[in-house]
C-alpha positions as CSV (number, residue, x, y, z in Angstrom):
1,P,13.2,-13.0,10.5
2,Y,12.7,-16.6,9.4
3,V,11.0,-18.6,6.8
4,I,8.8,-21.7,7.3
5,V,8.3,-23.8,4.2
6,C,5.1,-25.9,4.3
7,N,4.1,-28.2,1.5
8,H,0.6,-29.2,2.4
9,Q,-1.1,-32.0,0.4
10,A,-4.7,-31.5,1.3
11,S,-7.0,-28.6,2.3
12,L,-7.3,-30.0,5.9
13,D,-3.6,-29.5,6.4
14,L,-4.2,-25.8,6.5
15,M,-6.0,-26.1,9.9
16,G,-3.0,-27.8,11.4
17,M,-0.6,-25.3,9.9
18,V,-2.6,-22.4,11.4
19,E,-2.0,-23.9,14.9
20,V,1.8,-24.2,14.4
21,I,2.7,-21.0,12.5
22,P,3.6,-18.0,14.8
23,D,1.1,-15.1,15.1
24,R,3.1,-12.5,13.0
25,C,3.8,-14.9,10.2
26,V,2.6,-14.0,6.7
27,P,2.0,-16.8,4.2
28,I,3.0,-16.8,0.6
29,A,0.6,-18.5,-1.8
30,K,0.3,-19.1,-5.5
31,K,-1.5,-16.4,-7.4
32,E,-4.2,-18.8,-8.6
33,L,-5.8,-18.8,-5.1
34,M,-6.6,-15.2,-5.5
35,Y,-9.2,-16.1,-8.1
36,M,-11.1,-18.8,-6.0
37,G,-14.1,-16.7,-5.0
38,T,-14.6,-16.4,-1.3
39,V,-11.3,-18.1,-0.5
40,G,-9.4,-15.6,-2.6
41,W,-11.1,-12.7,-0.9
42,A,-10.3,-14.1,2.5
43,C,-6.7,-14.7,1.6
44,W,-6.3,-11.2,0.1
45,L,-7.9,-9.6,3.2
46,S,-5.7,-11.6,5.6
47,G,-2.6,-10.2,3.9
48,I,-1.3,-13.2,2.1
49,I,1.5,-12.5,-0.4
50,F,0.6,-13.9,-3.8
51,I,3.3,-15.1,-6.3
52,D,3.0,-16.1,-9.9
53,R,4.7,-19.5,-10.2
54,H,4.5,-19.4,-14.0
55,K,6.6,-16.2,-14.2
56,R,9.8,-16.9,-12.5
57,E,11.2,-13.4,-12.6
58,D,8.0,-11.9,-11.2
59,A,8.0,-14.4,-8.3
60,I,11.6,-13.7,-7.5
61,N,10.9,-9.9,-7.5
62,V,7.9,-10.3,-5.1
63,I,9.9,-12.4,-2.7
64,S,12.9,-10.1,-2.9
65,Q,10.8,-7.0,-2.2
66,T,9.2,-8.8,0.8
67,A,12.6,-9.7,2.2
68,R,13.8,-6.1,1.7
69,T,10.7,-4.8,3.5
70,M,11.3,-7.2,6.4
71,R,14.9,-6.1,6.8
72,H,14.1,-2.4,6.4
73,E,11.2,-2.4,8.9
74,N,12.9,-4.9,11.2
75,V,9.9,-7.2,11.3
76,R,9.4,-10.9,11.4
C-alpha cells in the first residue's frame, strides 16, 4: 500500500491526475465536495473517501479506519 498526495490548484488538474494515478487507487476528498450536486453524486458513486477537515478527530478516525482496512484486507 502507498499514499499519493496531490494538491491540485484548479479543476483541470484533475484530468491530469486521473492519467497518473494507478487503477486501484481510491482518492480522499474534503466532505464539502459531497454536497456539490452532480459532482458529489459522481464522487460518492466512484468510492471516494470523504473527510471533514473542520473536525480533526473525525478526519483522523476516517483515515485510520481506511488504513486498518487496507492492512486487514491486504489491498492497495
